[in-house]
Residue frames as a rotation matrix with the C-alpha (Angstrom) as fourth column:
UNK 1
0.734 0.641 -0.226 -4.10
0.135 -0.464 -0.876 -11.60
-0.666 0.612 -0.427 18.52
UNK 2
0.103 -0.686 0.721 -2.26
0.961 0.256 0.107 -11.57
-0.258 0.681 0.685 15.21
UNK 3
-0.057 -0.230 -0.972 -0.58
0.080 -0.971 0.225 -8.28
-0.995 -0.065 0.074 14.38
UNK 4
0.680 0.314 0.663 -1.51
0.679 0.072 -0.731 -6.95
-0.277 0.947 -0.165 10.95
UNK 5
0.003 -0.691 -0.722 1.12
-0.052 -0.722 0.690 -5.20
-0.999 0.035 -0.038 8.90
UNK 6
0.980 0.199 -0.002 1.58
0.005 -0.036 -0.999 -4.13
-0.199 0.979 -0.036 5.33
UNK 7
0.167 -0.981 0.101 4.98
0.058 0.112 0.992 -5.37
-0.984 -0.160 0.076 4.28
UNK 8
-0.486 -0.477 -0.732 6.86
-0.667 -0.339 0.664 -5.36
-0.565 0.811 -0.153 0.98
UNK 9
-0.956 0.122 0.266 5.25
0.237 0.855 0.461 -8.63
-0.171 0.504 -0.847 -0.14
UNK 10
-0.071 0.990 -0.123 1.75
0.718 -0.035 -0.695 -7.30
-0.693 -0.138 -0.708 0.45
UNK 11
0.191 0.078 -0.979 2.52
-0.336 -0.932 -0.140 -4.13
-0.923 0.355 -0.151 -1.48
UNK 12
-0.786 -0.551 -0.281 4.12
-0.478 0.252 0.842 -6.13
-0.393 0.795 -0.461 -4.31
UNK 13
-0.732 0.565 0.379 1.11
0.616 0.788 0.015 -8.44
-0.290 0.245 -0.925 -4.58
UNK 14
0.210 0.845 -0.493 -1.27
0.452 -0.531 -0.717 -5.47
-0.867 -0.072 -0.493 -4.63
UNK 15
-0.026 -0.284 -0.958 0.64
-0.562 -0.789 0.249 -3.55
-0.827 0.545 -0.140 -7.31
UNK 16
-0.872 -0.346 -0.346 0.78
-0.480 0.468 0.742 -6.61
-0.095 0.813 -0.574 -9.57
UNK 17
-0.057 0.979 -0.195 -2.95
-0.943 0.011 0.333 -7.36
0.328 0.203 0.923 -9.18
UNK 18
-0.509 -0.156 -0.847 -2.25
-0.001 0.984 -0.180 -10.50
0.861 -0.091 -0.501 -7.17
UNK 19
-0.772 0.290 -0.566 -4.14
0.607 0.070 -0.792 -9.15
-0.189 -0.955 -0.230 -4.14
UNK 20
-0.341 0.740 0.580 -7.70
0.601 -0.303 0.739 -7.93
0.723 0.601 -0.341 -4.56
UNK 21
0.106 0.362 -0.926 -7.97
0.958 -0.286 -0.002 -6.09
-0.266 -0.887 -0.377 -1.24
UNK 22
0.718 0.128 0.685 -8.41
0.333 -0.926 -0.176 -2.32
0.612 0.354 -0.707 -1.21
UNK 23
0.042 -0.832 -0.553 -4.94
0.962 0.184 -0.204 -1.68
0.271 -0.523 0.808 0.18
UNK 24
-0.661 -0.313 0.682 -5.02
0.195 -0.949 -0.246 2.16
0.725 -0.030 0.688 0.15
UNK 25
0.245 0.836 0.491 -8.25
-0.464 -0.344 0.816 2.19
0.851 -0.428 0.304 2.15
UNK 26
0.705 -0.049 -0.707 -6.84
0.507 0.732 0.455 -0.43
0.496 -0.679 0.541 4.53
UNK 27
-0.382 -0.919 -0.099 -3.77
0.793 -0.271 -0.545 1.72
0.474 -0.287 0.833 5.20
UNK 28
-0.535 0.249 0.808 -5.86
-0.258 -0.958 0.124 4.84
0.805 -0.142 0.576 5.87
UNK 29
0.603 0.796 -0.049 -8.18
-0.252 0.249 0.935 2.88
0.757 -0.552 0.351 8.18
UNK 30
0.326 -0.576 -0.750 -5.18
0.813 0.576 -0.089 1.52
0.484 -0.580 0.655 10.05
UNK 31
-0.708 -0.588 0.391 -3.90
0.354 -0.775 -0.523 5.04
0.611 -0.232 0.757 10.68
UNK 32
-0.142 0.750 0.645 -7.31
-0.564 -0.597 0.570 6.08
0.813 -0.283 0.509 11.97
UNK 33
0.698 0.442 -0.563 -7.56
0.105 0.715 0.691 3.01
0.708 -0.542 0.453 14.23
UNK 34
0.055 -0.755 -0.653 -4.23
0.959 0.223 -0.176 3.77
0.279 -0.617 0.736 15.91
UNK 35
0.733 0.405 -0.547 -5.29
0.573 -0.800 0.176 7.40
-0.366 -0.442 -0.819 16.38
UNK 36
-0.463 -0.881 -0.095 -2.67
0.617 -0.397 0.679 8.76
-0.636 0.256 0.728 14.01
UNK 37
0.423 0.532 -0.733 -3.38
-0.159 -0.753 -0.638 11.85
-0.892 0.387 -0.234 12.02
UNK 38
-0.074 -0.377 0.923 -3.07
0.890 0.393 0.232 11.34
-0.450 0.839 0.307 8.27
UNK 39
-0.244 -0.048 -0.969 -2.07
-0.126 -0.989 0.081 14.61
-0.961 0.142 0.236 6.69
UNK 40
0.686 0.672 -0.280 -3.36
-0.333 -0.053 -0.941 15.39
-0.647 0.739 0.188 3.21
UNK 41
0.111 -0.722 -0.683 0.00
-0.991 -0.029 -0.131 14.78
0.075 0.691 -0.719 1.49
UNK 42
-0.803 -0.410 0.432 0.35
-0.488 0.869 -0.083 11.33
-0.341 -0.278 -0.898 3.04
UNK 43
-0.025 0.885 0.464 -3.29
-0.035 0.463 -0.886 10.47
-0.999 -0.038 0.019 2.33
UNK 44
0.664 0.233 -0.711 -2.89
-0.660 -0.265 -0.703 11.52
-0.352 0.936 -0.022 -1.32
UNK 45
-0.341 -0.866 -0.365 0.29
-0.935 0.351 0.041 9.44
0.093 0.355 -0.930 -1.65
UNK 46
-0.695 0.153 0.702 -1.51
-0.195 0.900 -0.389 6.40
-0.692 -0.407 -0.596 -0.20
UNK 47
0.366 0.929 0.058 -4.46
-0.111 0.105 -0.988 6.88
-0.924 0.355 0.141 -2.56
UNK 48
0.176 -0.399 -0.900 -2.06
-0.965 -0.253 -0.077 7.06
-0.197 0.881 -0.430 -5.54
UNK 49
-0.717 -0.434 0.545 -1.47
-0.392 0.898 0.199 3.32
-0.576 -0.071 -0.814 -5.01
UNK 50
0.113 0.867 0.486 -4.90
0.196 0.460 -0.866 2.71
-0.974 0.193 -0.118 -6.52
UNK 51
0.742 0.178 -0.646 -3.88
-0.500 -0.493 -0.712 4.50
-0.445 0.852 -0.277 -9.72
UNK 52
-0.110 -0.869 -0.482 -0.64
-0.993 0.122 0.007 2.57
0.052 0.479 -0.876 -10.22
UNK 53
-0.089 0.149 0.985 -2.13
-0.391 0.904 -0.172 -0.83
-0.916 -0.400 -0.022 -9.38
UNK 54
0.599 0.326 0.731 -1.60
0.379 0.689 -0.618 -3.14
-0.705 0.648 0.289 -12.33
UNK 55
0.959 -0.267 -0.099 0.80
-0.236 -0.548 -0.803 -0.80
0.160 0.793 -0.588 -14.13
UNK 56
0.339 -0.875 0.346 3.88
-0.786 -0.061 0.616 -2.48
-0.517 -0.481 -0.708 -12.71
UNK 57
0.830 0.031 0.556 4.08
0.161 0.942 -0.293 -5.35
-0.533 0.333 0.777 -15.18
UNK 58
0.792 -0.544 0.279 6.80
0.255 -0.121 -0.959 -3.55
0.555 0.830 0.042 -17.16
UNK 59
0.743 -0.538 0.398 8.97
-0.658 -0.482 0.578 -2.94
-0.119 -0.691 -0.713 -14.12
UNK 60
0.591 -0.587 -0.554 12.43
-0.164 0.585 -0.794 -4.31
0.790 0.560 0.249 -14.87
UNK 61
-0.453 -0.874 -0.178 14.58
0.141 0.127 -0.982 -3.66
0.880 -0.470 0.066 -11.81
UNK 62
0.806 0.580 -0.119 13.71
0.191 -0.064 0.979 -4.15
0.560 -0.812 -0.163 -8.16
UNK 63
-0.329 -0.913 0.240 15.94
-0.043 -0.240 -0.970 -2.61
0.943 -0.329 0.040 -5.53
UNK 64
0.561 0.433 -0.705 15.77
0.652 0.293 0.699 -3.53
0.510 -0.852 -0.118 -1.87
UNK 65
-0.026 -0.520 0.854 16.68
-0.259 -0.821 -0.508 -0.52
0.966 -0.234 -0.113 0.25
UNK 66
0.148 0.011 -0.989 17.86
0.801 0.586 0.126 -1.46
0.581 -0.810 0.078 3.71
């Protein structure tokens, strides 16, 4: 079975409207499927992704934090 994960590339594609999936809902569903509790702060932060989707076209600098 292929392991599903949301990596940097997936997030990048979503934020730049290159991925049409509902990524915030997918993340929340994943938490629920692995029996993790999603507190309200984390859930709100995940849902904020929907509001910034497509607004990243003017982003100038990318920084990879290791």
